[in-house]
N, C-alpha and C positions, 0 to 999 in steps of 0.2 A: 682561380684567373688572374692574369698577370695585370697588376698596378699600372695604372693610365695616370698621365701627365696632366692637367687641368692646361686649359688655355691661357694667354698671358692675360687676359681683361678679365679674370673670374673676378667673382664678387662674394667675399667669403664670408661677411656677413650675414648675407643673406642665406646662404647657404646653412649657418649656423641659427639662423632663425626660421629656416624650414624643420628643425629637427624639436623644435618647441611647439610651432604651430606650420604643417605641413603646407597649407594653402595660403599661408599672407606673400610668400616671394610669386605666386602666380599671378596676383593682383596687383603687382611692379611691375617696372621695365626690366626687372632682371629676371622674367621668366623667358627672356632668351637665350641668357647665358647660358650656356651646356653644362656649367660646372653647377651652378643651381639646379638647371632641372635635376642632374643626376642623382643631388642629395636630396630634393624634391620626393624622386621616384622610392631613395633609399627609406626616406619617412614613413611616404604612407604605406610601403610593405609592413614596416613596423607595426604602424597602426591597425592595417590587417591582421597581421599575426597577432596582434592583441584582441582583439576585436574575435579571430577563431578562437584561441586559449579559452576566452569565455562562453561561447559557445559549446567547445568540446566538455569544458565543464559543468555542463547539465548532467551531461553521462556518470551515472553512479560509478561507483570507486574507482575505474581508469581514467575517468575523465575530472576526477576531482583529484587524482595525482599529479594530471596533464595540470589542469589548473591551478596548483600551488609552485609545480615546478618552472610551467613557461613564462610568468611574467618576470622572476629574476632571470631567465635566458635572457629574455626581450629586453629586459633592462640592461644587461650587461652589453648587447649588439648596439643599444640605442647609444649608449657612450663610446664604444669601438668607433659608430658613425660620425659621432659629434667630435672626437677626435680628429679624425680624417679632415672634415670639416675644416677645425679651428688650423689644421696642418698645408690646408689647400690640396687635400689630395682624393685622387678621384677613385679609392679603391672598394669595391663589393663587402657589405658586412658577412663576414663569416656566415652559412648556412644554407640564406636565402638569399641573399642580395643579389647574386647571379641572376633572379627571378626577375627583379626590377626590370630590366630593360628589354622583357621577355614581354611580360605582364601590361606596362604604361608605354602608349604611345603618342605622350603630347608631347 
């Protein structure tokens, strides 16, 4: 997906907070900022990916392997999203980021 430039009135601080506690920006006036919404959706998707990897980890053998590898991959994606927020970019995280806009309509 092509990198998008955020609007001029972006709230970088709240976009960064979204990667630590995704729901906090939704409780403030920053919820109206498209830049913040984008990063909240990316963060929420990463949280759901982590929960899904934990659920898959219940399955013997193949699930255990996935449960060992997935948190490392998700952590790397989280770092990439955080760097994008710090840099003021609206770039989806690789692999799963493109689904955030499709799945979350807030």
